[in-house]
Every structure is written in structure tokens, then in C-alpha cells.
C-alpha distance (Angstrom), angle and dihedral (degrees) to the residues before:
residue distance angle dihedral
M1 . . .
F2 3.77 . .
R3 3.77 117.7 .
V4 3.84 126.3 -162.6
P5 3.73 108.7 -125.3
E6 3.84 117.3 -113.6
T7 3.78 110.1 -105.6
P8 3.78 127.8 178.5
R9 3.71 90.6 -109.4
R10 3.78 94.2 51.7
R11 3.83 89.3 48.1
G12 3.79 90.2 51.4
L13 3.79 92.0 51.9
K14 3.78 92.9 50.4
A15 3.81 91.2 49.0
L16 3.88 90.3 51.1
A17 3.75 91.7 50.5
R18 3.78 93.1 51.9
D19 3.90 94.1 43.1
R20 3.75 112.3 92.5
R21 3.77 99.8 -176.4
G22 3.80 116.3 116.5
V23 3.89 93.8 24.7
V24 3.84 91.5 121.5
A25 3.79 90.8 52.6
L26 3.78 88.8 54.0
F27 3.77 93.2 51.0
V28 3.74 92.0 46.5
A29 3.79 91.8 50.5
L30 3.75 92.5 49.0
S31 3.76 92.6 48.1
I32 3.76 99.0 47.7
P33 3.79 95.8 83.9
M34 3.88 90.3 52.6
L35 3.85 91.1 49.0
V36 3.81 91.5 49.6
A37 3.80 92.4 46.8
G38 3.75 89.9 48.2
A39 3.82 92.3 50.2
A40 3.89 91.0 48.1
F41 3.73 92.4 50.9
T42 3.83 91.3 48.9
I43 3.73 93.0 48.0
D44 3.78 93.6 50.0
L45 3.85 92.8 44.2
T46 3.80 89.0 52.9
S47 3.79 92.5 48.1
Y48 3.80 88.5 48.5
R49 3.87 91.8 52.3
L50 3.71 91.8 48.5
V51 3.80 93.4 50.9
S52 3.82 91.6 44.8
S53 3.75 91.9 50.2
R54 3.80 92.6 51.9
M55 3.70 91.3 48.2
Q56 3.74 93.7 49.1
G57 3.85 88.8 51.1
A58 3.78 91.2 51.4
A59 3.85 92.3 47.8
D60 3.80 90.5 49.9
A61 3.86 90.7 50.0
A62 3.79 90.6 46.7
A63 3.70 93.6 50.5
L64 3.77 93.4 48.3
A65 3.82 90.9 48.0
G66 3.90 89.3 51.1
V67 3.80 92.1 50.8
K68 3.82 89.7 51.1
A69 3.78 91.0 59.0
L70 3.81 96.9 34.9
D71 3.84 94.5 124.5
N72 3.85 86.1 75.4
P73 3.81 109.9 42.3
T74 3.81 96.2 -162.9
A75 3.86 90.2 50.4
A76 3.92 89.1 46.4
V77 3.80 92.1 54.1
N78 3.88 92.8 44.1
D79 3.76 92.2 48.1
A80 3.81 92.8 50.0
V81 3.79 92.8 49.7
N82 3.88 91.7 47.5
F83 3.92 91.2 46.9
A84 3.74 90.8 50.4
R85 3.75 92.4 50.5
A86 3.72 94.0 45.8
N87 3.88 94.4 51.2
V88 3.93 99.5 57.9
P89 3.72 133.5 53.1
A90 3.82 118.3 -88.7
A91 3.85 88.8 -114.2
Y92 3.83 88.5 71.1
G93 3.82 90.2 70.4
E94 3.70 124.1 -159.2
M95 3.89 102.1 -15.3
V96 3.82 97.0 159.8
T97 3.82 125.0 39.5
N98 3.74 129.0 179.5
G99 3.83 87.5 -97.2
D100 3.77 91.1 59.6
V101 3.79 95.3 60.0
T102 3.83 113.8 80.4
I103 3.82 127.4 -175.5
G104 3.74 119.4 -151.0
T105 3.82 147.0 122.0
Y106 3.76 125.1 -68.3
S107 3.73 126.6 -160.8
T108 3.77 131.4 160.4
A109 3.92 89.4 -121.1
K110 3.75 98.3 52.2
G111 3.82 104.8 17.6
F112 3.79 117.6 -145.7
V113 3.81 116.0 -9.2
P114 3.87 114.4 -174.3
G115 3.76 118.7 -132.1
V116 3.78 138.7 98.6
T117 3.87 107.1 -113.5
A118 3.74 135.8 145.2
D119 3.79 88.1 -92.7
S120 3.83 96.1 51.6
N121 3.77 108.2 138.4
A122 3.79 106.1 157.0
V123 3.81 144.0 65.0
R124 3.77 124.4 -155.2
V125 3.85 116.6 -160.0
I126 3.80 122.8 -167.9
A127 3.86 115.3 -163.0
E128 3.73 115.9 -168.8
R129 3.85 137.7 174.8
S130 3.74 109.7 -168.4
P131 3.85 140.2 145.0
Q132 3.90 89.0 -107.2
R133 3.74 88.9 62.2
G134 3.78 93.4 43.5
N135 3.87 92.1 -122.0
A136 3.78 103.2 90.5
A137 3.78 122.9 156.0
E138 3.71 110.3 -108.1
R139 3.83 128.2 -139.2
L140 3.67 114.6 -122.2
L141 3.71 107.9 -160.6
S142 3.82 109.1 -7.3
V143 3.81 96.5 69.6
F144 3.79 89.0 122.1
W145 3.90 92.0 74.1
G146 3.85 98.7 53.4
A147 3.73 147.5 -34.7
Q148 3.77 117.7 -13.2
E149 3.86 92.6 -130.1
V150 3.73 122.8 63.8
T151 3.92 129.0 -161.8
I152 3.65 116.2 -130.9
R153 3.82 121.3 -174.3
R154 3.76 129.5 -179.9
E155 3.81 131.1 180.0
A156 3.79 133.9 -159.0
I157 3.75 134.6 -175.8
A158 3.75 125.1 -164.1
A159 3.78 121.5 -176.0
R160 3.85 136.7 175.7
Q161 3.73 124.1 -153.2
L162 3.79 117.0 -68.2
N163 3.72 115.7 -97.9
Q164 3.73 103.4 -105.1
Q165 3.82 127.0 167.8
Y166 3.77 115.6 -138.8
E167 3.80 124.7 -167.7
P168 3.75 110.9 -119.3
P169 3.77 114.9 -111.3
E170 3.78 119.1 -93.2
R171 3.62 119.8 -104.5
I172 3.79 114.1 -135.1
L173 3.71 124.2 -172.9
L174 3.70 112.2 -145.9
D175 3.75 128.1 -152.5
N176 3.84 113.5 -100.5
E177 3.76 89.0 -111.1
A178 3.75 91.8 62.4
W179 3.74 95.5 73.1
D180 3.73 94.7 107.3
Y181 3.83 98.1 56.0
């Protein structure tokens, strides 16, 4: 049987393979990139949720303001845009424009149907932050996994009851003897 002669290099490699000191440092060094990536993803996801929540609140307020002024469609659109602008920080830019506010009819059977009619009872507001508008939400730390700018879009619909005409109840005069019925 052929044996490889013992050399100082071979003895050093065997000793290194048996030695267990420093293993923790190796594992920590290898796990640091994953820990940093996880922290970056968590921070960006939290930032995204905060921005998204604020945008949804602004869209909800805008839709409610639009419904309040629904008797005048131009005023409803202007009120919705102004309320959206007032309910977010200035850094969010122009999230809602006049084209993002739609007046229509809402029913549980059909949902939202756009169009200004005599029965219009709802306002839909779309709030958007995107690179096309120049107000995109930026990633903070996870830019290595994609574009630096992210598009966030939120929608809100507010409706009041449909305008329905009811006949007033009939008034019936009963005989004095009918008091106990």
C-alpha cells in the first residue's frame, strides 16, 4: 500500500481540520450578509406599509369630501383633490389629480359604475405615487433587489344612499270604536 509521506503542510492541514476554535466566528461572518439583507427588507417593507396607510387615509378622506359636495360635480372633484393634498405630507407630491376622481353610481348589486347622472351617489378616488408622476416611493435599503422607485396605488369609494322617492304613508282616520285594535 502506498502512503503519502508526512510533510509540514499536510500536518498543518490535519491540525486545522481537527481544531474547532473560531467556528463561531466563521458562522457569524457567513450569516452577516443574510442578517443585513433581512433587516433591509424589513425596514423597506415597514416604510412601504406606512406610506400605503397614509395614502389610503388620504384617499378615504378625499372620497368622503367628494360625496359631501356631490350635488355640484365640479366642486366634488375639487374638494376631493384638496382633501387628498391636505391629508399627506408635501413630500408625497401630487398623488391625486382631477383625472383620478370619478363620479358615478354605487350599488351592492353592480358595484361602482362611473358616469355623472341624476342618480350619481358615489365618488371614487385613486391615489398614486409612481415614477411617471415624479413622486414615487423610494426604497431605503433594499435597492439591490430591484428598481429604487416603487409605485404605490390606493383606491377609495364613498357613497351615500341612492336617491329614491317614497310615497308618504296613507293617513287613515279610524272610528272612535277602533281604539283597541
